[in-house]
SEMAR-679876 format. One line per 10 residues: number of its first residue (from 1); their letters; for each residue x, y negated, z of N, C-alpha, C, O. Coordinates in Angstrom, 3 decimals. Example, Ala and Ser with C-alpha at 12.3 -4.5 7.8 and 13.67 -1.06 7.14 Angstrom:
! SEMAR-679876
1	as	13.190:5.690:7.800:12.300:4.500:7.800:13.200:3.300:7.800:14.236:3.319:8.465 ~ 12.850:2.250:7.080:13.670:1.060:7.140:12.900:-0.030:7.870:13.409:-1.138:8.039
END
This chain:
! SEMAR-679876
1	mqvstrvrtl	-9.329:-23.333:22.945:-8.803:-22.431:21.949:-9.410:-22.761:20.587:-10.623:-22.926:20.461 ~ -8.558:-22.855:19.579:-9.029:-23.173:18.234:-8.977:-21.919:17.370:-7.980:-21.196:17.372 ~ -10.047:-21.666:16.636:-10.131:-20.508:15.780:-10.007:-20.987:14.334:-10.643:-21.964:13.938 ~ -9.194:-20.299:13.564:-8.972:-20.679:12.176:-10.183:-20.312:11.308:-10.834:-19.293:11.538 ~ -10.468:-21.138:10.331:-11.532:-20.833:9.381:-10.961:-19.968:8.263:-9.746:-19.858:8.102 ~ -11.836:-19.375:7.514:-11.415:-18.526:6.391:-10.584:-19.326:5.381:-9.534:-18.868:4.932 ~ -11.060:-20.516:5.031:-10.354:-21.322:4.026:-9.004:-21.788:4.541:-8.039:-21.842:3.779 ~ -8.918:-22.129:5.835:-7.639:-22.539:6.405:-6.651:-21.368:6.391:-5.461:-21.566:6.146 ~ -7.128:-20.182:6.646:-6.276:-18.991:6.624:-5.739:-18.747:5.212:-4.597:-18.317:5.050 ~ -6.550:-19.016:4.199:-6.095:-18.860:2.798:-4.989:-19.864:2.493:-3.991:-19.512:1.863
11	vdaiydwsrf	-5.154:-21.099:2.929:-4.112:-22.122:2.719:-2.843:-21.704:3.447:-1.746:-21.813:2.899 ~ -2.987:-21.229:4.675:-1.820:-20.795:5.437:-1.125:-19.602:4.803:0.082:-19.433:4.977 ~ -1.858:-18.768:4.069:-1.237:-17.626:3.389:-0.238:-18.087:2.338:0.728:-17.378:2.057 ~ -0.453:-19.265:1.752:0.492:-19.817:0.778:1.536:-20.659:1.506:2.724:-20.579:1.192 ~ 1.110:-21.449:2.457:2.028:-22.312:3.210:3.083:-21.495:3.945:4.274:-21.798:3.883 ~ 2.638:-20.470:4.630:3.515:-19.636:5.454:3.592:-18.233:4.863:3.336:-17.240:5.544 ~ 3.947:-18.170:3.591:3.890:-16.922:2.824:4.773:-15.804:3.390:4.426:-14.632:3.243 ~ 5.877:-16.121:4.018:6.745:-15.069:4.541:6.080:-14.326:5.716:6.315:-13.134:5.912 ~ 5.275:-15.019:6.469:4.569:-14.394:7.595:3.460:-13.462:7.122:3.157:-12.462:7.773 ~ 2.869:-13.792:6.003:1.769:-12.990:5.472:2.233:-11.919:4.489:1.423:-11.335:3.770
21	ngiprgydwi	3.537:-11.668:4.465:4.112:-10.580:3.676:3.951:-10.795:2.178:3.519:-9.891:1.463 ~ 4.295:-11.978:1.701:4.381:-12.191:0.263:3.339:-13.143:-0.290:2.153:-13.066:0.029 ~ 3.815:-14.026:-1.115:2.942:-15.026:-1.712:2.020:-14.442:-2.799:0.901:-14.935:-2.947 ~ 2.437:-13.410:-3.573:1.499:-12.855:-4.547:0.222:-12.322:-3.890:-0.867:-12.440:-4.453 ~ 0.359:-11.745:-2.720:-0.829:-11.265:-1.997:-1.724:-12.434:-1.617:-2.948:-12.310:-1.662 ~ -1.136:-13.569:-1.245:-1.917:-14.753:-0.927:-2.713:-15.252:-2.121:-3.881:-15.619:-1.993 ~ -2.061:-15.264:-3.302:-2.776:-15.679:-4.520:-3.945:-14.739:-4.818:-5.043:-15.189:-5.146 ~ -3.704:-13.434:-4.702:-4.777:-12.462:-4.942:-5.922:-12.638:-3.940:-7.096:-12.555:-4.300 ~ -5.564:-12.879:-2.700:-6.557:-13.071:-1.645:-7.431:-14.283:-1.955:-8.653:-14.219:-1.821 ~ -6.815:-15.376:-2.364:-7.578:-16.581:-2.722:-8.522:-16.281:-3.890:-9.697:-16.645:-3.848
31	rkelkakrvt	-8.012:-15.624:-4.924:-8.862:-15.289:-6.077:-10.058:-14.446:-5.663:-11.178:-14.699:-6.107 ~ -9.831:-13.442:-4.813:-10.922:-12.571:-4.369:-11.966:-13.350:-3.562:-13.167:-13.152:-3.743 ~ -11.512:-14.226:-2.683:-12.440:-15.007:-1.866:-13.268:-15.972:-2.729:-14.460:-16.156:-2.486 ~ -12.639:-16.579:-3.725:-13.374:-17.463:-4.628:-14.377:-16.666:-5.466:-15.517:-17.095:-5.643 ~ -13.962:-15.526:-5.973:-14.840:-14.705:-6.809:-16.046:-14.209:-6.010:-17.162:-14.163:-6.528 ~ -15.817:-13.835:-4.741:-16.893:-13.351:-3.884:-17.750:-14.489:-3.325:-18.757:-14.254:-2.658 ~ -17.330:-15.729:-3.611:-18.049:-16.928:-3.153:-18.098:-17.050:-1.634:-19.028:-17.639:-1.082 ~ -17.092:-16.491:-0.960:-16.984:-16.687:0.482:-16.383:-18.043:0.818:-16.588:-18.562:1.915 ~ -15.639:-18.620:-0.128:-15.172:-19.984:-0.037:-15.433:-20.648:-1.378:-15.499:-19.977:-2.408 ~ -15.581:-21.966:-1.363:-15.799:-22.683:-2.612:-14.505:-23.368:-3.028:-13.656:-23.643:-2.180
41	pgelvrctlr	-14.338:-23.648:-4.314:-13.162:-24.393:-4.743:-13.033:-25.734:-4.038:-11.926:-26.158:-3.708 ~ -14.166:-26.410:-3.803:-14.137:-27.710:-3.120:-13.591:-27.591:-1.702:-12.792:-28.422:-1.272 ~ -14.018:-26.559:-0.975:-13.496:-26.337:0.381:-11.990:-26.086:0.336:-11.242:-26.606:1.163 ~ -11.556:-25.289:-0.630:-10.144:-24.962:-0.743:-9.326:-26.211:-1.059:-8.241:-26.394:-0.506 ~ -9.833:-27.072:-1.941:-9.145:-28.309:-2.290:-9.032:-29.203:-1.045:-7.945:-29.687:-0.727 ~ -10.146:-29.420:-0.347:-10.134:-30.276:0.860:-9.159:-29.763:1.910:-8.390:-30.540:2.476 ~ -9.187:-28.487:2.169:-8.327:-27.912:3.207:-6.859:-27.946:2.779:-5.978:-28.209:3.598 ~ -6.600:-27.685:1.510:-5.212:-27.724:1.017:-4.650:-29.136:1.136:-3.514:-29.317:1.575 ~ -5.431:-30.131:0.750:-4.946:-31.511:0.841:-4.758:-31.953:2.278:-3.898:-32.787:2.563 ~ -5.545:-31.409:3.182:-5.434:-31.802:4.585:-4.270:-31.118:5.313:-3.565:-31.748:6.101
51	ygdvgtirri	-4.079:-29.828:5.041:-3.125:-29.057:5.831:-1.889:-28.567:5.064:-0.920:-28.121:5.678 ~ -1.917:-28.644:3.764:-0.804:-28.119:2.983:0.345:-29.090:2.834:0.143:-30.305:2.837 ~ 1.553:-28.561:2.705:2.696:-29.402:2.366:2.724:-29.545:0.827:1.856:-29.004:0.143 ~ 3.701:-30.260:0.295:3.744:-30.532:-1.145:3.834:-29.235:-1.939:3.143:-29.093:-2.947 ~ 4.656:-28.297:-1.520:4.785:-27.030:-2.231:3.482:-26.247:-2.256:3.118:-25.663:-3.276 ~ 2.787:-26.238:-1.135:1.511:-25.528:-1.046:0.473:-26.197:-1.948:-0.271:-25.517:-2.655 ~ 0.427:-27.514:-1.923:-0.512:-28.254:-2.768:-0.247:-27.965:-4.240:-1.180:-27.728:-5.008 ~ 1.014:-27.986:-4.630:1.355:-27.743:-6.022:1.032:-26.309:-6.445:0.508:-26.087:-7.537 ~ 1.340:-25.344:-5.591:1.072:-23.942:-5.941:-0.425:-23.649:-6.020:-0.876:-22.991:-6.958 ~ -1.196:-24.128:-5.050:-2.645:-23.877:-5.082:-3.288:-24.650:-6.221:-4.225:-24.155:-6.847
61	gallerdgis	-2.805:-25.849:-6.502:-3.318:-26.595:-7.668:-3.074:-25.826:-8.966:-3.959:-25.737:-9.817 ~ -1.875:-25.276:-9.112:-1.549:-24.497:-10.305:-2.417:-23.243:-10.377:-2.866:-22.864:-11.459 ~ -2.657:-22.598:-9.240:-3.498:-21.410:-9.199:-4.925:-21.749:-9.663:-5.500:-21.054:-10.500 ~ -5.473:-22.820:-9.105:-6.842:-23.201:-9.460:-6.938:-23.605:-10.932:-7.911:-23.264:-11.604 ~ -5.941:-24.325:-11.434:-5.960:-24.699:-12.847:-5.890:-23.458:-13.730:-6.622:-23.341:-14.712 ~ -5.013:-22.545:-13.375:-4.872:-21.301:-14.131:-6.162:-20.492:-14.161:-6.477:-19.841:-15.157 ~ -6.902:-20.540:-13.062:-8.131:-19.760:-12.963:-9.365:-20.512:-13.450:-10.490:-20.038:-13.285 ~ -9.155:-21.694:-14.057:-10.245:-22.393:-14.710:-11.151:-23.204:-13.814:-12.327:-23.374:-14.135 ~ -10.647:-23.712:-12.701:-11.457:-24.560:-11.838:-11.669:-25.905:-12.527:-10.815:-26.355:-13.292 ~ -12.798:-26.543:-12.259:-13.178:-27.779:-12.953:-12.151:-28.891:-12.791:-11.517:-29.030:-11.746
71	epllkrwsgh	-12.007:-29.661:-13.828:-11.042:-30.767:-13.857:-11.284:-31.825:-12.769:-10.314:-32.305:-12.184 ~ -12.545:-32.211:-12.471:-12.749:-33.208:-11.417:-12.139:-32.788:-10.068:-11.605:-33.627:-9.343 ~ -12.218:-31.502:-9.736:-11.614:-31.034:-8.488:-10.093:-31.130:-8.560:-9.444:-31.493:-7.578 ~ -9.530:-30.809:-9.710:-8.084:-30.861:-9.865:-7.568:-32.302:-9.809:-6.452:-32.550:-9.352 ~ -8.382:-33.243:-10.273:-7.953:-34.653:-10.259:-7.876:-35.233:-8.857:-7.244:-36.270:-8.652 ~ -8.511:-34.581:-7.885:-8.428:-35.066:-6.504:-6.997:-35.001:-5.981:-6.660:-35.657:-4.995 ~ -6.158:-34.206:-6.644:-4.766:-34.095:-6.231:-3.951:-35.328:-6.620:-2.918:-35.595:-6.006 ~ -4.385:-36.071:-7.609:-3.559:-37.145:-8.167:-3.065:-38.137:-7.125:-1.930:-38.601:-7.233 ~ -3.846:-38.474:-6.146:-3.411:-39.420:-5.123:-2.575:-38.790:-4.028:-1.943:-39.500:-3.246 ~ -2.560:-37.469:-3.959:-1.877:-36.786:-2.881:-0.542:-36.176:-3.298:0.317:-35.904:-2.459
81	carprstipw	-0.382:-35.971:-4.565:0.823:-35.290:-5.031:1.340:-36.028:-6.260:0.779:-35.915:-7.350 ~ 2.408:-36.778:-6.069:2.981:-37.554:-7.182:3.459:-36.632:-8.288:3.657:-35.436:-8.075 ~ 3.640:-37.190:-9.452:4.161:-36.430:-10.591:5.461:-35.748:-10.169:6.397:-36.421:-9.736 ~ 5.531:-34.423:-10.290:6.712:-33.721:-9.801:7.985:-34.083:-10.550:7.999:-34.134:-11.780 ~ 9.056:-34.334:-9.801:10.353:-34.634:-10.388:11.224:-33.396:-10.451:12.165:-33.320:-11.241 ~ 10.901:-32.434:-9.615:11.654:-31.183:-9.609:10.670:-30.024:-9.760:9.456:-30.210:-9.682 ~ 11.207:-28.844:-9.976:10.357:-27.675:-10.146:10.487:-26.761:-8.927:11.516:-26.738:-8.252 ~ 9.426:-26.018:-8.669:9.436:-25.020:-7.616:8.983:-23.702:-8.238:8.215:-23.708:-9.201 ~ 9.441:-22.586:-7.707:9.021:-21.296:-8.243:7.639:-20.892:-7.745:7.291:-21.157:-6.594 ~ 6.872:-20.271:-8.583:5.558:-19.724:-8.242:5.718:-18.691:-7.130:4.951:-18.668:-6.166
91	iptqpkrgtl	6.735:-17.834:-7.285:7.057:-16.838:-6.266:8.466:-17.166:-5.752:9.447:-16.954:-6.464 ~ 8.571:-17.679:-4.527:9.849:-18.183:-4.026:10.980:-17.145:-3.963:12.150:-17.523:-4.003 ~ 10.665:-15.871:-3.868:11.700:-14.855:-3.750:12.256:-14.390:-5.089:13.178:-13.575:-5.125 ~ 11.712:-14.896:-6.187:12.145:-14.521:-7.538:12.954:-15.643:-8.161:12.792:-16.801:-7.776 ~ 13.836:-15.322:-9.130:14.567:-16.377:-9.827:13.613:-17.359:-10.504:12.529:-16.978:-10.944 ~ 14.017:-18.599:-10.583:13.164:-19.664:-11.136:13.291:-19.703:-12.663:13.833:-20.651:-13.230 ~ 12.784:-18.665:-13.305:12.774:-18.558:-14.774:11.386:-18.154:-15.213:10.803:-17.215:-14.672 ~ 10.859:-18.859:-16.189:9.528:-18.539:-16.688:8.896:-19.775:-17.302:9.583:-20.745:-17.620 ~ 7.597:-19.730:-17.462:6.830:-20.816:-18.038:6.635:-21.928:-17.019:6.328:-21.668:-15.856 ~ 6.815:-23.167:-17.461:6.698:-24.314:-16.565:5.355:-25.021:-16.755:4.946:-25.306:-17.880
101	srrwgvvfne	4.687:-25.294:-15.652:3.504:-26.157:-15.660:4.012:-27.552:-15.333:4.383:-27.824:-14.192 ~ 4.032:-28.423:-16.305:4.535:-29.800:-16.085:3.647:-30.577:-15.128:4.136:-31.412:-14.367 ~ 2.371:-30.316:-15.157:1.446:-31.025:-14.275:1.772:-30.775:-12.806:1.727:-31.700:-11.995 ~ 2.096:-29.546:-12.462:2.333:-29.158:-11.087:3.808:-28.988:-10.747:4.169:-28.962:-9.570 ~ 4.660:-28.873:-11.752:6.079:-28.649:-11.506:6.355:-27.254:-10.973:7.311:-27.036:-10.230 ~ 5.506:-26.314:-11.361:5.617:-24.935:-10.901:6.105:-24.069:-12.051:5.565:-24.125:-13.156 ~ 7.126:-23.270:-11.783:7.643:-22.311:-12.768:6.980:-20.978:-12.491:7.192:-20.385:-11.434 ~ 6.168:-20.496:-13.443:5.488:-19.206:-13.287:6.493:-18.096:-13.571:6.739:-17.735:-14.722 ~ 7.059:-17.571:-12.509:8.134:-16.608:-12.602:7.733:-15.197:-12.173:8.586:-14.405:-11.773 ~ 6.444:-14.880:-12.255:6.016:-13.559:-11.816:6.492:-12.500:-12.805:6.702:-12.765:-13.988
111	aa	6.651:-11.308:-12.278:7.062:-10.186:-13.129:5.911:-9.793:-14.054:4.739:-9.907:-13.697 ~ 6.266:-9.340:-15.224:5.236:-8.981:-16.221:4.439:-7.768:-15.818:3.543:-7.347:-16.550
END
């Protein structure tokens, strides 16, 4: 039997957002865990790159950049996620309108 780690569960909250009842809750959960220092940004980056799909990698990368995580950690994505050719919504259930992060190809479409 395999038991999930805290950091893997955070990645899965974004990867499988419909099961966890909404992606905004996943973003908030990640922020709280980082702020409480129960997980480190480095652990989150490693786990995201290992288990996340392209959408998950892009969304968590955008989240970490938005929250001011150090640039060296963000650069670890460069070999794993090519320059985005298309855009994805920050919140998949909302229309894809809002501010675009060109680095991640994520449209920040959250409600004000």
